N, C-alpha and C positions, 0 to 999 in steps of 0.2 A: 580371551583372557578375563572375561567377566561372567558372572552368573546371569542366567536368563530364565524367565518364566514364560512358557508357551501354553496358551489355552486353546482347546480344540474340541471338536465333536464328531461323532459318527452317527449316521442314521441306520437303524434296523440292522445291526451288525453284531455277530458273535466274534470275540477276539480270544484266541487261545494262546497259552504261553509257549515259548520256544521249544520246550521239551515235552509237549503233550501230544497225544494221539487224537487227531481230529475227530475220528468216528466215535471214540469212546467218550469224548467230552461234550459233543454237540449232536443234536438230531439234525444232521447235515441235509438229508433229503427234504425234511419238513421245512427247514430254513430256506432252502433254495426254492421250493415250490411256492413259498409265500413271499418271494421277492426279497429275501434277506441276503446278507453277505457274510462270508466266513473269512477271517483274517488271522494270520499268525504273526505275533510280534517277535522282536529279537531279544526280549528279556524273559526271565523265568516267571514262575507263579502260575495261577490257575485261570480258568476260562471266565469271561465276563460278558454280559450283554450290554450293548451301547444303543441308546436312542437319544433323541434331542431333549429328553428330560434329564440327561446325564451330562455333566461337564467334566472333561478330562483336563488334567494339568501335567506339565512336564517341567522339571527343573533340569537345566543344562548348566554344567559348571566345570571349571578346571578341577582336576583331582585334588589339588591342594585346598580348594574351597568347598569340597563336597562333604556334607554333614547331614546324614539322614534325620537325626533328631532336630536339627535346626530347620530343615526343610519341612518336616511334619509340624513343627511349631508354627510355621507360616500358615499352614492349613488350619490348625486349631485356632489361631488368632483370627483368621477370616471367619470361621464358623462362629467364634465367640462374639465377633462384631455384629452378627445377626441374631444374637441372643441365645445361643446354644453352647453347651459345654461338651467338648469332645475329649475322648480319652484314647490313648494308644493301646492296642491290644495285640499281643503276640509280636511277630516280627514285621508284619506288613499291613495291619488293618487299623482303621480309626472307627471308633464306635461311640454311640450315645445310648446310655442305659443298657449296655450289653449287646446292642444291635448294630451291625456294620453298615456304614454309609460310604466308606472309602476303602478300596483295596489298592495296594501299591506294589510296584515291581521296579527292578533296578538293572542297570547294565554299566559295567566299568570297562574302560579301555586304558591304555597306558597313560594318556594325557588328560582325558576328559571323562565325565561321568554323567549318567542319565538316571533320573528318578521320575517315574510317572505314575499316575493313579487316577481313579474315578472319584467323582463327587455326585452321588445319587441325590438329585434335587426333586424331580417329579417323574422318574422313570416308570415305565409300565411293568410292574412286578409280575403280572400274569405272563408276560413274554419271557421274563427271566426263567420262570419255572417251565415254560413251554419248550424252550430251545436248549437249555443246559441239562446235561445228563450227569448230575453230581453223584459221586459214589456214596452209597449209604454209610460206608466206613468213615468217609470224610465228615458227613453230617454228625455221625455218632461221636467222632473225636471233638467236634465243636459243641456237643451237648444239645443239639437241636434236631427236630424231626423233619424239617423241610427247608428248601431254599428261601421261600417267602418269610418264614419265621426267623431267619437268620439275618436278613438284610432289611433296610428301611430307607425311605425317602426323607430328606430334610424337611420337605414342606408338610409332613405330617406332624412336625413338632413346632413349626413356626411358619409365618406367612413369608415364604422365600421363593423366588423364581431364579432361573439360570442367570439372567442378566445381573441380578443383585449379587449372586454368588461370584460371578466373574469380577465385578467391581470390588467386592470384599477381598478377593484373592490378590488383585493388583495392589490395593492399599496395604495389605499385610506384607506383601513382598517388598514394597517400597520401604515400609517401616523397618524391615529387617536388613535389607541390602542397600538402601539408598535409592532416591528417586531417579527414574530414568525415563526414556521415551516409551510410548505405546505405539506399536506398528502393526497394522493388519498384515497378515502374511498370505500371499497368493502364489500362483504358479510362477509368476515372474521372478520371485525371490529364489526359486530353486532351479538353477540351470541344469542340474542333473536329474530333475524329477522324472522324465520319461524312462530313464534307466531304472530308477527305484520302483516305479509303477510296474514295469515289466517283471522285475525280480519278485516283488512282494505279491503280485497277482498270479504267479506261475503255479502250476499244479505241484511241481516238485517242492516248492517252498511251503505252500499252504497244507498239503496233505502228506507229502513225503512218502517214504517207503514204509509200508505197514505190513510186514510179512506175518502170515498166520503162525508160523513157528511150530516145531514139534513139542516144545515145552512152553507152557504159559504159566507165569507165577505173578501173584499180586499181593502187595502188603502195604499197610499204612504205618508210617513212622511219625514221631513228633514234628519233624521238619517237612513232611509231605508224603504223598502216596507214590508208589512205584509199580508199574506194570512192565514185566520182563518177558520177552518172547525170544526163544532160542531155537535156531535151526540146527539140529544135531544129526550127524551122520557118521556112523562107524566109530562112535565114542568121542568125536571131535565136534566142537561148536563151529559150524561153518559161518554163521552170522548171528549177530545179537542186536536186538532193538530194545531200548529202554524208554519208557514214557513216564513223565513225572510232572507234578505241579510245584516241585521244589524251586526255591528262589535262585539256586545255583544252576542256572540254565546251561551254562557252558560246560559244567562238570559232567552232566548226565550223558551226553554223547561221547565224552572221553572214556567214561566207564564202559559204555557199550562197545566202543572200538577196541578196548583192551581185551575184551572177551572173545573177539573173533579169532578163529584158528587156535583156540585153546582147548586142551583136553577136557572132556566133560567129567571133571573130578574136583571135589571140594578143595583139596590141597593146591591143585594147579590154578584154580580160579582165585583162591586166596593169594597165591604168589603173584599172579598177574596184577591184581588190584593193589597189592602192597607196593608195587613199583610205581604207582601213580604219584606224581608230584602235586601236592595240594597247596593252595595259596594261603589258607588259614585253617584254624582249628575246626570251624564248622564244616568245611569241605572234608577234612580228615575224618570227622565223625560220620558223615554221610557215607564215605567209602567203607569205613569199618562196619557200619550197620548193614550195608548191602552185601559186603563180603560174608559176614556172619550169617545173614539170612539165606543167601544162595548156598552156602556150605551146608546148612541144616536141611534145606529143601532137597538138595542133591543126595 
C-alpha cells in the first residue's frame, strides 16, 4: 500500500524490452563469447546495456499513487542535487544538453504499477556500441549518427559516482514521498526467487519464437519501430510475430495474435485489428498505424 524505491545493478548485461527480437537488437553471439548476459524484461521499450557504472532504479506503487511525472521529478531532483539540470525528452528519456543519460520503461497491473530506468553514471560507452544493434532508422529519428553520440555519462558533466547517485536518489525520494527505512535486499527477501530465476533465464523467455516468415516488413513510427514477420500459406497467415521497442509491450503480442489464421488481405487484416480493445488513445493510435501500414504493404 506504499510507494517504494528499489536501487539495483547488473554487470555486463544487455537487457531487451518485452516486445523485442533478441537477435535483431543485440549481437548475442559476441556478448556470450565475451562473458556477458542477455536478459528480457517484462516491460516495453528498447534495448540497453548495463554495467556497474550504471545505476538502475525502480518505483513500485499502488495504481492510485502512480504518477510518471512525479517519479521523473524525483530523478531530476536527485541529479539537480549533484549540480546538473535534467530535462524530460519524449515519452521515456531524461537528457542533459540533448543527450540521454536515463531511459525509462513501465508496466501496469490492475492494482500496482512499476516504473524503472537507467542512470548512466560512468558506464563503458564502447560496450554500448559493441553489443547493441540499433536500427539506423531509429538513430535517424533521433537526429543522431550513432549510439555513443546519443547517450552520455553523468560523470562527464560533474564529479559523480554511483554511490553518490544512489544517495541522491534516496534523499530525493524521501523529499517527495516522506522518509522511510532503507533495507538491503537479498535472496532471503524473495521466497519465490528460484521460480523467477528459472522463468527469466529460460530460452523461451529470453529468445522466444523467432520465425523467419514468408513476409518480412519493417517500419519506424513516432512511438517506436516494428518488425513484422508473417508465415503465409495458401493466402492465409498461419502465424505472425511482431517485434517492437514500443512502450506498450503488452499490446504488441495481442496484435500479432489477432493476425494468426487471418486471410492475407488488407481488408481482412484491418477488420481483425479493428476488433482489438485498447486501454487508451495511445494504444488505439498504434493499432491504427500498424493496420494502415500493413494494408498498404499488402
